[in-house]
N, C-alpha and C positions, 0 to 999 in steps of 0.2 A: 799796211803791208810791212811796217817796220819790223825787221827781224831782230831778234835779241841776241846779243853776243854773250853777255855775261851769263847769264843763265837764261836783253832787248838790245844790247847795242849791236847793230849790224851795219855794215857800211861799205862805201866805196872810198878808197884811201884818200886822205887829204894831202894836198900837194904843197901846202904852205911851207915856205922855207925862210920867211922873214924873221930876223932876230930883232925884236923891238926892245929898245932900252928905255930907261927912265921909268921903271915900274914901281918905284918907291912912292909912298903917299906923302912925301914931304910937302909941307905947305897946306895940307888939307886940314880941315877943322876936325877936332876930336869928336865932334857930334855927328860926323859922317855916318850914314846908315849903310853899312857894308856887310855883305854875306860872302863867305868863301865856300865854294862848292867843288867837290872832286868828281871828275868824270872817268877816272881810271886810265883811259887811254885816248889819244887823239885819233879816233877812227871816224871816218865819214867825211862829209863835206857840209859847210855852212851855206852852200848854194842850194836854195830851196828846191830847185828843179831836179837835182841829182842825188841828194842825200837820201840814205835809207838807214841811218843810224839813229837810235832812240835818243842818245845824249845830244847829238847835233840837232835833232828835231826840237828838243827843249830849247836850245840856244836860238834857233831860228824863230820859234814861236814867241820868244821874249823880245826879239829884235824886229820882227815883222808883224804886220797885221793884215789879214785878208778881208774879204767882204763881210764876214761874220767872225765872231769869237764864240767858243762854247763856254757856257757857264759851269758852275760846279755840279750841275745836274746833267751836264752834257747836252744842253739845249742851245740852239743857235740864238745869239744876241747880236745886235748891231755892232759892226766893226767899222771899216771904212764905208760900208753901206749903211746909211742912216735908216733906210727902210727898203722894203721890197714887196712885190706883189706876185702871186702865182696864179696862172690861168686855171680855170675850172678843170681842164683836162690834165693838169699837172705837167705840161710840156714847156711852158713858157714862164721865165722868171725875169722880172724887170727890177733892176736895182737902181736906187737913187743914192749917189755917193755924196759924202760930205765935201763941201767946198773949202773947208779949213784944214783938211788933212795935208801934212807936209812930209817930205823926205828929210832925212837927217841933215842934208845940206841946205834945207830951206825951200827947195823947189816943191811945186804943187803935185800932189798925187792925183792922177786922173784916170779915166776909164781906159785910155789907150795903154796905160802901164799894165793893167790887168790883161788886156787883149794880147799884148806882146808876150807877157810872161806865160800865158796859157798856150799860145802858139809855139813858144820855145819848148815847152814840155812835149808838145805833139810833134816836134821836129825830130826825125829819127837820128840826126847827127848829135843831138843833145844826149841821147841814150838815157832818158829819164825812166826810172823804174815805175813812175806814176802815170805814164801815158795811158795805160789801160783804164784808169779812173775817169779819164776825160772822154772816153769813147761813147758815153751816153749823150754827148753833145752832137747835135746834127752837123754832119760834114766833117767831124773829127777824124773818122776812119779814112775818108778820102784824102784829107790833108796829110795824115800820117803816112799813107802809102804813096804820096807824091802825085796823086791823081787830081788834086785841086790846089790852087794857089792861095785860097782863103778858107777859113772855117766858117761856113755859112751860118752856123748857130751862135757865133760870137759877134754881136753887133754893138758898135759904139754909136749911141744916139747923139750924145754930145759929151763934153768933157766930164760931166758928172752924172751920166746916165748910160746904162748898158742893158741890153736885152739878150738873154741866153735862151736858145731854143733847143730842146732835147729831142732825141729820136723817139724815146719812150719815156713815160713817167718814171722818175727815179725818186722814191720817197725820201731818201737820205741825201739828196743833192746838196741841200744847204749845209749839212754836216761836212760834206766833201770840200766845200769852199773854205772851210776853216783849216784844211790841211796845208802843210808847208808848200807843196807843189802848186797850190792855187794862190799863193801870195803874189803881189805885184812885183815886177822888176822893171826898172827903166831901161829902155833900149840903148841909150847912150852909155849907161853904166856897164851893161852886159857885153858891149862890143869889146871890152878889155877881157881877154880870156883869163886873166889873173885877178879879176875884180873881187872874188870872194876869198882871196888868199892874203889880202893886206888891209889893215884897218883904214888907211886913207882912201881906199877905193871901195870899201864895203859900205855902200849906201843903203840904209834900211828905213822903214817907215813906222816902226813900232815903238814900244815903251822904252827900250834900251838900245844903245848902239855900241858897236865894237870900237874901242879906242886904242887898245894896245894888245900886242900878241907876240909871245915868244914861243916859237914852234916846239911842240911836244912838252912844254913846261907850264905855260900860263896864258890865259886869255882874260882880258878885262873889258867888261861892259859897263857903261855909265848911263845915267838917265838921259834920255833923248829930249833935249829942250825944245825940239821942233815938233814933237809928237802932239797931235791934236788934243789928246786927253791927258796931258802931262801932269795935271793937278791930281790925277788918280794914282800916279806913280810915286810910291813911297820910298822905293829903294834908290840909293844914290849910286851904289857900285856893286857889281857882281864880279868877284874874282873866281875864275875857273881854273883849278889846279888839275894836273894830270899825273896822279900817283897810281901806277899800275898795280902794285902789290897790295892786296887787301890788308895785310898785317901792318904795313907801313902807313897806309891811309888811316887805319884805325888808331894807330899810335898818335898820329898827327891830330886826329879828332879828340883824343883824350887830353892832349896837351893844349887844346883850344886853338890850334892852328887851322882847323877846318870846322865849318859850321854844319855841313851837310854831307853825308856819305851814304852810298848804297852798297849792299852786299858786304857787310863786315865778315871777318873770318868765320867760317862755318862752325867751328868749335866754340865760338863765343856767343853764337846766336841764342841758344836757349836761355842763358843767364841774362843776356841783354834784354830779351823780351820780358823776362820775369821781373827785372828791376826797373823796367820802364825806359831804359836808355834807347832801346830800339822799338820801332813799331812795324807792324805788318800791313801792307797795302795790297789788296787783291788786284791782280792785273788781268785784263782781258787778253790773255795770251796762252798759247799751248806749245809745249816742248815735245818734239816728235823725232822719230827716225823715218827717213824716206828712202824709197827704192828708185833706182834709175831704170826706167822701163823704156828708154828711148832706143832708137835704132843705133845710135852711137855706141851704146853699151853692148849691143849685139856684135858689133865689129870689134870692140875692144877685148871682150872676153865671152865668147859664145857659150861656154859651159856655165859661167856665172849668170849670163843673161837667161839661159834656159831655165835655171833654177828660180831666179827672181821673177821671171815672167809667168810663173805658175802660181795662181792665186792661193792654192793650198799651202805652198811653201811660205808665202807671205803671212797667211793666217796662222800657220804653225809657229813662226817666229814671234808673232804678236802674242799668242796665247802662252808661250813659254816664258814670258816675262812677268815677274811679280812686282808690279808698280808700287805697291804698299811698302815693300822692302826697300826699294830704291829711295822713296821719299823719306822713310824713317832712318835709313843708315847713311845716305849720302847728303841729303839736304836737311837732315835733323828735324824732320817734321814740318819744315817751313812751307814747302809746296804741297799741293793737293793732287793725289793720283788721278790721272785722266782716264775716262772711259768714253770719250767722244773727241771730235775735232773742234767743234765749237764749245768754248768754255762757258761756265755759268756766268750770268750777269747781263746777258743780252735779253731784254724783256720787251714784250709787246706793249701796246698802249694801255692794256688792262693790268699790267704788272706781272704777267705770266712769263716765266723764264723759258727761253727757247730750249735750253737743255732740259729735257724731261725724261730721259732714259739713259741706262748704261748699256752700251753696245757689247760689252764683254766684262767678265769679272776682273776686278782690280788686281786680285792675287794671281790671275791667270788660270789656265786649265791644262796642266801638263799632259794628262791622259789624252785629251782631245788633240793637243799639239802633236804628240807622237803619232797618233792615228793619221792626222792630215799629212805629216811628213812621209809616212809610209805609203799613203795613197798617191803621193806625188812621185814615188819611185825611189825614195831614200830611207828605207827601213833602218831604224836605229842610227841614222846619219850616214849609212853606207853609201859611198859614191858621191857624197855631197861635196861640191867644189869649195875651195877656200874663198870666202867672201871678205872683202875689205869694208870696214866701217870707218868713215872719215868724220873727223870733228876738228874744230879749231882750238888752238891753244888758249888756255885761260879758263877762269871760272871753275866749275866742277864738272866740265864735260868729260874729262879723262876718267874721273871716278865713276861717273854714270856709265860710260862705255865699258870700263873694266867689269863693273858689276853685271851689266847685261851680257857681256862676253862669257862670264862664268856661268850665268844662268843657262845660256844656250848650250854650253859644253855639258853641263850637268844634266839638263833636261832633255836635250836632243842629240847629244854626242856629236856636235858639229864644231868645227874650229873657225873662229872669226878673227881676222887680222885687223888690229887697230892702227889707224893712220892719223897722225896729228899734223895739222898744217898751220902755218902762220895765217893771220886773218885775211890778208889780201889774196893769197894763193887759194885759200879755202873758198872765198867768194868767186874767184875766177873759175874754179873747177865746178862749182855749183852752176854758174851761169852757162858754162860750155858743156854741162852734163858729162864731165870727166870724172866720174865716181861710180861706185857700185851701190853702196849705202852711205847715207850721211845724216848727221844730226840737222834738225830744222827747228828754228824758233820763230814763232809768228805771233805778233801782237796786233790787235785790231786797230785800224785807222779810223773806224767809225762804228757805231753800235748797230750793226746789222749782220746777220749770219753770212751774208755774201762776202764780207771782208775775209772770211776764212775759206768758204767753199769755192770762191772764184779761183783759188789756187789750182783747181782741178779741171778747169775748162780746157778743152783741146786747144793747143797752141796759145794758151793764155800768157799774158805778159809775165806772170810770176809762177807759171807752171814749170817747176824745175825737175819734176819726176818724169815727164814725157807721157804721163797717164792720159788716156783718151777713152771716153765712153759716150757714144752717140745719145744714149738715153739721158745722161747727165746734161749734155749740151742742150738737148731739147727742153728739159725742165728749166734750165737756166734762162733760156729764151722766153719761156712762159712766165717765169717769176719776175724777170726784168721789166715787164710791161703790165704787171698786175698791181692795181691800186688797192685792192682789198687785202688788208694786212693778214687776215687769217688764211686766205688762200695762198698768199705769198709764202708765209711761214710753213704752210703745209707742203708746198713744193720744195722748200729748202730742207724739210725733214726727210722727204723722199730722196733728195740728192745726197744727204749725209748718210742715209742708210745704204744706198747703192755704193758709195765710196768706201764705207767701212766693211762692206761685204767683199769688195775688190781688194781692199787693204793696200793701196799704194803708199800709205804712210802708217806708222805705228805711234799713236798718241802715248806719251809717257806721263806727263804731269801738266797741270795748269800753273802758270807763273804766279808767284807771290813775291813782291819786293819787300825786302827788309831794309829799313832806313833808320839811320841815326841822325837826329837833329839836335843841335844846340838848344836847350830849353829856353834860352833867351830869344830865340828866333820865332816870331809869330807871323802868321799870314801866308806861309808857303803852302801851295796847294798841289797835290799830286793826283793826276787824273787816272782813272782806270785804264786809259789808253797809254799810260806810261809817261806822259808829258808833265813837266813841273813848271808851275807859274811862280816866278820869283818877284816880279816887279811890284806886287802889292805888299811884299813882306817888310817887316820891321824887326830890328834887333834891339832888344832892351839893353840899357846901359847897366 
C-alpha cells in the first residue's frame, strides 16, 4: 500500500527533532565497507506500524526482521521464524521462532514481541495504515472495533512458538508477514512515544541498527552485532543523506559523495541510460488520478460533485488523455503508459501475467470522450464546473498535471484548476477526502492483484475515493476465501473490469525507477515492490 511520492515515497510526517553530533568517521578503519544513499526528503516514519513511505520502508526492512524475509524471487524464506506449518485448509499457521534472535540491545526476540506489535497495528489509536492487512486474522476486526480485548487468532504458545488462525484462507499471508507493519516491536520500547525518533531508543532486531541521526540531513545505520545472522551482513555502515533537489543529488553522485540515487534529473535520464550510468527497474506500481466520490465532496461543492459522480464524465476525462504523450514528453520514455489498475508483473503459479488486456487505448479516444461528456449534459464543455486537481510538490507531478490540464482543455473545452500542496497537507487532505481530484501513486505491498484492487472496497482502510459498489464487495468476499488460484484471479479480473467501467480512478502510467549506482557497489538488490536491500552489499576499493 505504500504510496509513491516521487513519481513511491508517500508518508506520514516524521517528527524527529534530535540533532545528533559526532557524525565524522574519525577513528574508523579505511577498510570500512560504507555506502552512502540519498532518500531526497525525510518523509514518513521509521516506526513500522505507521510508516507508509517507500524510502522509510527500505530503512525499516534493513533494520528489522519479521517472521519471514522475501528472497530475490519474492518468495518467503525463514527470518525470525526458522520454520512454519500451514494447515490443510489454509487457515492456521504455526511458526517456530529462533531462540538465538536478539534485539540490538541484546535482549531476546520472542513470540510476545510479535503479538504486541500486531495488536499495536490493530489498535485504532495507533492509526496504522496497515490495519486492513491484518483483518484476515480471526478476531482482528472485533479487536480493532473495540469489541474484544484480545485477538483470538494471535496465540503465543511459548516464547518461541506462535499460532495464527485466519478467518479465511489467505494465499499471500506469508508474504504479508514480511511487511514492515508485521515486524516485532518490544512493548517496553514502544511505551516511549518518541522511541522511533532517537537512535538511543530505536531498538531493532535486523541486520542494521540506527546509531546516529541529524534531522532532515543524515541518518547512519551500522551493522547490528546482536543480529542472529550477523555473519551474512557485509555492510559496515549505511549513510542516508537527504538531498531534496534532484540536480544537487546528481552532482553529489558525480563527485563520488553519493553511491546510490534514484530519480536523477529527467533531462539527464536518456543519456544516463544509454551510457550505463543509470539502470531501469520495473516497479509494481501505478500512477493515477482519482475522483472524490464521497458525501463530503457533495457538501463541499455540489456542482463539482454532480459532475464527478457521473460515470460518463469520469470516462470522458479518462479517454481525453493521451498517456503515450505524457510518458514520452514528461518522463522521457522511462515510464510505461497504463491501461489498467493492476500493473504487469503479478503472475500466477504457471507464470501467466494477471494483466492480460488493455481496458482503453493508451492514446485515448477524443471522439468518444466528447460524446460521453455531451451525454452527461456538458456538450463541448458547456456548463461544466471548474474542477480542482490536487498534487503534491516535487517530482514531475506538476508537469504531468499541466500536460493533462492542456489535454482536457483542448479535447473537451473544460477548465481544470491545478492545486499544489506540501506533502503533509496533501496527505491530510487525501485522508479526510478534502479534494475534488487528486494524483494517486500506489505500489504493491505483495504480489497479488488484491494489493491494488482492495483500494476500492467500500469503507476500506485505503479507499480514499469514497467509491462503493456492492458487486465489487461481493466479489472481494468470494475471492478472499478462494483457494483455487485460477478462480481467485478470475474474480479479480471481474473486479477490475467493473472498477474501470465505473472509473473512480484514471490510470496514467506504470512506475519505473531509474537508479544511479556507483559501479564499485555490488550486492544491492532492488525489489519490484520498491524496497532496497543494502545489508548484503559491498563496495570495492
